C-alpha positions as CSV (number, residue, x, y, z in Angstrom):
1,M,-28.3,-9.3,-183.5
2,R,-27.0,-8.5,-180.2
3,E,-25.5,-10.6,-177.6
4,I,-26.1,-11.1,-174.4
5,Q,-24.7,-13.1,-171.7
6,L,-26.8,-15.8,-169.6
7,K,-26.8,-14.3,-166.3
8,D,-27.1,-10.9,-167.6
9,A,-30.5,-13.0,-169.9
10,K,-32.0,-14.9,-166.6
11,A,-32.2,-11.2,-165.0
12,T,-33.5,-9.3,-167.5
13,L,-35.9,-12.1,-169.3
14,S,-39.1,-10.1,-169.5
15,A,-37.4,-7.8,-171.6
16,V,-35.1,-9.9,-174.0
17,V,-38.3,-11.5,-175.1
18,D,-40.1,-8.2,-175.6
19,Q,-37.3,-6.9,-177.7
20,A,-37.5,-9.8,-179.9
21,I,-41.4,-9.8,-180.1
22,H,-40.3,-6.3,-181.2
23,G,-38.3,-7.7,-184.3
24,N,-34.5,-7.8,-182.1
25,P,-33.5,-11.4,-181.5
26,A,-30.8,-11.7,-179.1
27,I,-27.8,-14.7,-178.8
28,I,-27.4,-16.1,-175.3
29,T,-23.8,-16.4,-174.6
30,R,-22.3,-18.8,-172.1
31,H,-18.6,-18.8,-171.1
32,G,-18.0,-17.0,-174.1
33,R,-19.3,-19.1,-176.5
34,K,-22.9,-18.6,-178.3
35,E,-25.2,-21.1,-176.9
36,A,-28.8,-19.9,-177.5
37,V,-30.8,-17.6,-179.7
38,V,-34.1,-16.1,-178.9
39,L,-36.1,-14.7,-181.5
40,S,-39.9,-14.5,-181.8
41,F,-42.2,-17.0,-182.5
42,E,-43.3,-15.4,-185.5
43,E,-39.6,-15.6,-186.7
44,Y,-39.3,-19.1,-185.2
45,E,-42.2,-20.3,-187.6
46,K,-41.0,-18.7,-190.5
47,L,-37.5,-20.5,-190.4
48,K,-38.9,-23.7,-189.3
49,H,-40.7,-23.8,-192.9
50,V,-37.7,-22.8,-194.8
51,P,-36.8,-26.2,-197.2
52,S,-33.2,-27.4,-197.3
53,F,-31.3,-27.3,-199.9
54,G,-31.7,-31.1,-200.1
55,R,-35.2,-31.3,-200.4
56,L,-35.1,-28.5,-202.8
57,L,-32.8,-30.5,-205.5
58,S,-35.4,-33.7,-204.4
59,S,-38.2,-31.9,-205.0
60,Y,-37.2,-31.1,-208.6
61,P,-40.2,-31.8,-211.0
62,G,-38.4,-32.1,-214.1
63,D,-36.7,-35.7,-215.5
64,E,-33.5,-36.9,-215.3
65,D,-32.9,-36.4,-218.8
66,D,-33.8,-32.4,-218.2
67,I,-30.2,-31.8,-216.5
68,S,-27.1,-30.8,-218.9
69,P,-24.3,-33.5,-218.6
70,R,-21.2,-32.8,-216.1
71,N,-18.7,-31.1,-218.0
72,N,-15.8,-33.3,-217.6
73,K,-12.8,-30.6,-218.8
74,P,-10.3,-30.0,-216.1
75,S,-10.6,-25.9,-214.6
76,R,-8.6,-23.3,-216.1
77,M,-5.3,-22.5,-213.8
78,L,-5.2,-19.1,-212.4
79,D,-2.6,-16.3,-211.4
80,L,-4.0,-14.8,-208.2
């Protein structure tokens, strides 16, 4: 994903949007910091519907008994 300064994005907004529509989103930076992303609406819709990990866990269809108990053994020591 390419980075573009805010002042350059303002000057070429139409081209930045056209590139996002064609699958090339852009990160907008201001004073060297990443501030925003321009991506196609289609890509945004895909990302909007991705559930969070917490929601995936809370939607688990099984019972509590289906989950194995946690192992309380201490982890092994490794020499790195």
